[in-house]
N, C-alpha and C positions, 0 to 999 in steps of 0.2 A: 379413582372412583370405581366402585364395583357395581355391576348391573346384574340383575337376576331375571330370568324368565321373560316376563312380559316387556321388559325394557330392551328387547332385541332390536326393535326398529330404531330406538334412540341410539343404541350402540352403532348400528349400521350407518345412521345419518351422521353421527360424530366422526366416525372413521372416514367416511366419504369426504366430508369437509376437510379433515386433516390431510388426507392424501392429496386432495385438490390443491390446498395451500402449499403443501410441500413441493408439488410439481412446479409451482410458480416461484418457489423460493430456493435459491442456490444453497444457502447455508444451513438448511434444516432447522431453522428457528422460526417459529410461527407466533403470531399474536392471536390470543384467543381470550375474549372477555376481559380485556385490559390486563392480561398477564402474558408473559413470554415463556414459551416452552421449546426446549431442544428435543427433537424427536429422533428416536432410533427405531429401525425396523429390522426384523429378522423373520425369515420363513422357517418354520419347523416342520420337517417331514418325518413323521414317526411311522414310516411304512404304512401310511394310510392313504386312502383315495383322496381325502380332502386335507391338504396340509393346513397347518395352523399358522397364523401370522401373529407374531409377538410385537406389540407396539409399546415402547417405553417413552413416557413424556417426563422430562426433568424440568422443573420450574426454575427458570433462569431470570426471573423478573428482577430480583435484586441486583444480579450481575449486570444486566442490561442497563439499569438505572445508574449504577456506579460508573459504568463505561461511558454513558452519555454525559454525565457530569465531568468526567475526566477529559473527554474529547472537547467539551465546551471550554474547559480551562485551557487546554492546549491551543485551541483555535484563538482564544482571546489573547494569550501570550504571543502567539505567532503574529497576530494582527498588530499588536503593540510594537513588536520588534521590526516588522516589515516597514513601517512608516519611516523610521530613521535610516534604514538600509536604502530605501528608495531615494531619500535625500542625499545620502552618501554617494549613490550611483550617479545622481545628477551632478554633484560636484566633481566626480571623477571625469565625467564627459566634458565639463567645462575646462578642467585642467588639461585635457588632451588637445584642445584646440591650438594652444600656443606653445606646446612642448616640442623640444628637439627629439630626435629619434631615440636616443638612449632613455630619456624621460618617458617617452610614449610606451616603451617596452615595460617600464616599471608601472606605469599607469594601467596598462593592460593587465598586469599582474594583480593590481588592486581590484580592478573590475572583476577579474576571474575569482579572486578570493571572496568578494562580496557576493558573487553568484553562488559560491560554495556555502556561504552562511545561509543564503536563501534555501538552498537544497537541504541544509541541515534542519531548517525549520520544517520543511516538508517531510524529512525523515521522522521527526517527532510526531507529526500528524499521522504519518503512515503507520508508525508503531501502534498508535491508538486504533487505527483502522484494521490492522492485522489482528489485534486482540479482539476487536468487535466482529471480525470476519466480514468486514465491509470493504476491504481494499480491492480495487479493481485494477488488474494488470493491463498494460497497453503493450501486448506482445505483438511484434512485427518482425519481418525479415530484415536483418541488419547486417551490414558489413562489419564484421568483428575487427578486422585490421584497421579500418578507419576509426572505429569507436576507441580502440586502444591508443591510436595516435592522438586523438583528442584528449584522452585522459592523461597521457604522458605530457602533453603541453602544460598541464596544470603544475607539474612538478619541476619543469625546466627552470623556471625563475627561482623557485625555492632552492633548488640545488645550486644554481649560479650564485645566489646571494650568500650561500654558505661555503662557496669555493669547491663544490663537489662536481666532478665530471659526470655528466648525465647523457646516456644514450639509450636508444631502444632498437632492438632488432626484431623485425617482423618478416614473415615470408614474403616472397615476391608476388604470390598469388592472393586473390581475395578469398575470404572465408565468410560464408553467410550463415547466420544462426537466427533462430527464433528467440527473441529476448525483449524484455522491457528495457530499452536502452537507458532511460532515465534512472531507473532503479539500479541497473547494472553499474552505471557511472557513479552513483552515490556509494 
């Protein structure tokens, strides 16, 4: 929208509201009059005392609506798959009560694999969140050595059932990193 002369106060008011909304919003997308806009800023210094500010607003309303529908479908599918997985995990727990040690090892493998399917569902949802720029990371200081050990355990039983020798070599010392350990594990 182009403003001329006497509309200066309108422009100033709109820019002030846009900048305020952007300061409250991490992903630079704002809602304005039932529409969504992605905002880009750039300062232009043309060797002047008063630099210019270029503000570009791209209408992303259609994209946001499509992403919302897609996320709703993903959530619905994930919900429908979670129910049988929860039932399966209950049966796995029941099986483990009367099992011998060898069977318990395989039952733990089943439990681990069902947890992997859960995480895969979360991956699908996270992909949608990444596309929508709404994924929130849970970054914390994590012992990388312990994290890698836990990941390796998932592959031990797979390797054993296929007759593959499996080993992991890690340093004797701990290594701490800032990471979202759930996403890293996936």
